C-alpha positions in Angstrom: 2.4 -11.1 -3.7 -0.9 -12.8 -4.3 -2.6 -13.0 -7.7 -6.2 -13.9 -8.0 -7.8 -14.6 -11.4 -11.5 -15.2 -12.2 -13.7 -14.7 -15.2 -14.9 -11.4 -13.7 -11.7 -9.8 -12.5 -8.0 -10.1 -11.9 -6.5 -8.9 -8.6 -2.9 -8.6 -7.5 -2.2 -7.9 -3.8 1.3 -6.8 -3.0 2.6 -6.4 0.5 5.5 -4.0 0.9 7.8 -3.0 3.8 10.4 -0.2 4.0 12.7 0.0 7.0 12.6 3.5 8.7 16.3 3.9 7.9 16.0 2.6 4.3 17.1 4.6 1.3 13.9 6.3 0.1 15.2 6.9 -3.4 16.3 3.2 -3.9 13.0 2.0 -2.4 10.9 4.3 -4.7 12.9 3.2 -7.8 12.4 -0.5 -7.0 8.7 0.0 -6.2 8.2 1.8 -9.5 10.0 -1.0 -11.4 7.9 -3.7 -9.7 4.6 -1.9 -10.1 5.5 -1.2 -13.8 6.0 -4.9 -14.4 2.8 -5.9 -12.7 0.5 -3.1 -14.0 -2.0 -4.1 -16.7 -5.2 -2.4 -17.7 -7.4 -5.4 -16.7 -5.6 -6.0 -13.4 -6.8 -4.5 -10.1 -3.7 -3.8 -8.1 -3.7 -3.4 -4.3 -0.6 -2.4 -2.4 -0.7 -3.0 1.4 2.3 -1.6 3.2 4.3 -0.5 6.2 6.3 2.1 4.5 7.3 4.2 7.6 6.0 7.3 5.8 3.5 9.2 7.8 0.3 10.1 5.9 -0.9 12.4 8.7 1.8 15.0 8.0 2.9 16.7 4.8 6.4 15.6 4.0 8.8 15.0 1.1 8.7 11.2 1.4 4.9 11.2 1.2 5.0 13.5 -1.9 7.6 11.3 -3.6 5.7 8.1 -2.9 2.4 9.7 -4.1 4.1 10.8 -7.3 5.3 7.3 -8.1 2.0 5.6 -7.3 -0.1 8.2 -9.1 1.7 7.2 -12.2 -0.3 4.0 -11.9 -3.5 5.8 -10.7 -3.0 4.4 -7.1 -4.3 6.4 -4.2 -3.9 6.1 -0.5 -6.9 5.0 1.5 -5.7 5.5 5.1 -5.7 9.0 6.5 -6.2 8.1 10.2 -3.8 6.9 12.8 -2.6 3.4 12.4 -0.1 3.5 15.3 -0.2 5.3 18.6 2.4 5.5 21.3 2.4 7.6 24.4 1.2 11.0 23.2 1.8 10.7 19.4 0.0 9.0 16.5 0.9 8.4 12.9 -0.3 6.7 9.8 2.7 4.8 8.5 0.7 1.7 7.3 -1.4 2.2 4.3 -3.3 0.6 1.4 -3.2 1.9 -2.1 -5.7 1.1 -4.8 -6.8 2.4 -8.2 -10.1 4.1 -7.2 -11.3 3.9 -10.9 -11.1 0.1 -11.0 -12.5 -0.4 -7.5 -15.9 1.4 -8.0 -17.0 1.2 -4.4 -14.3 3.6 -3.2 -14.6 7.3 -3.9 -11.7 9.1 -5.6 -9.4 10.9 -3.1 
């Protein structure tokens, strides 16, 4: 985690990894707890991650993660392939930001 403070803004960049075989419920619970402790109205939070949750398909893990992060107004930015192997592609690496606090990004 990296925190940057200036007279104009405060930013916290958090890098997160979830193993493909990791317990999704435990992961989401801990992510929620950490995000809750960091979240402040005047803080711009960026979560960069390799969550092994594919954002190119509709799936339960994606819906659960979105539900947790939307609590903090965080939206995914990556909806294009981040990994390609042989004949398949997926988007399991993503960046989440509060599109209301980062004005240069449109709401998704």
